[in-house]
C-alpha positions in Angstrom: 59.8 103.7 140.8 62.4 101.2 140.8 63.3 99.3 137.5 62.9 95.5 137.4 66.3 93.7 137.5 66.5 90.7 135.2 67.7 87.4 136.6 71.0 87.6 134.7 71.7 91.1 136.3 70.9 89.6 139.7 73.4 86.7 139.0 76.1 89.1 137.8 75.5 91.3 141.0 75.9 88.3 143.3 79.2 87.2 141.5 80.4 90.8 141.5 79.6 91.0 145.2 81.4 87.7 145.9 84.6 87.9 147.9 87.7 88.4 145.8 85.8 89.1 142.5 86.7 92.7 142.4 90.4 92.1 143.4 90.6 89.4 140.5 89.1 92.0 138.0 91.6 94.7 139.0 94.5 92.2 138.8 93.5 91.1 135.4 93.0 94.8 134.4 96.4 95.8 135.8 98.2 92.9 133.8 95.8 93.3 130.6 96.4 89.6 129.8 97.5 87.2 132.6 98.0 83.6 133.5 96.8 81.7 136.5 100.1 81.8 138.1 100.5 85.4 137.9 97.0 86.0 139.3 97.9 83.6 142.1 101.1 85.5 142.9 99.4 88.9 142.8 96.8 87.8 145.3 98.8 85.8 148.0 95.8 85.9 150.6 93.7 84.1 147.9 93.7 80.2 148.0 94.3 78.4 144.9 90.9 76.7 145.3 89.0 79.9 145.7 90.8 81.5 142.7 90.0 78.6 140.5 86.2 78.7 141.6 86.1 82.7 141.1 87.6 82.4 137.6 85.3 79.7 136.5 82.2 81.6 137.7 83.6 84.8 136.2 84.2 83.2 132.8 80.8 81.5 133.0 79.2 85.0 133.5 81.2 86.6 130.7 83.1 88.9 133.0 86.4 87.6 131.8 87.5 85.5 128.8 89.7 82.4 129.1 91.8 81.4 126.3 93.9 78.1 126.1 97.3 78.6 124.3 98.3 75.3 122.6 101.9 74.9 123.5 103.9 72.7 125.8 103.3 73.2 128.7 99.6 74.5 128.0 99.0 78.0 129.1 95.7 79.6 129.9 95.4 83.3 129.8 92.6 85.5 131.1 91.4 88.9 129.9 88.8 91.2 130.9 85.7 91.2 128.7 83.6 94.2 127.9 81.3 93.3 130.8 84.2 92.9 133.2 85.5 96.3 132.0 82.0 97.9 132.6 81.9 96.4 136.1 85.2 98.0 137.0 84.0 101.4 135.5 81.0 101.1 137.7 83.3 100.5 140.7 85.2 103.6 139.9 81.9 105.7 139.7 81.0 104.3 143.1 84.0 106.0 144.5 82.3 109.2 143.8 79.7 108.5 146.6 82.3 109.0 149.4 
């Protein structure tokens, strides 16, 4: 028998499956804490627009955290949340199915 999946879980799975989401999570994990430009440079095939959209979606879904550093110029940093870390751990476990 299958468990019922909540609407929030379905939303997370859709975001998780969206193109570039895993790549963004991996990049943020590699850097531990990163800014937009560093992410943009680490994913050269990803457009500025799509990166912005994915980051907004991932923040909204609590996969990553976004912090504005009050300085001149303003700096925004991204960090994996516990939920984002758990998703990366799931991806690692999926490798065992090969």
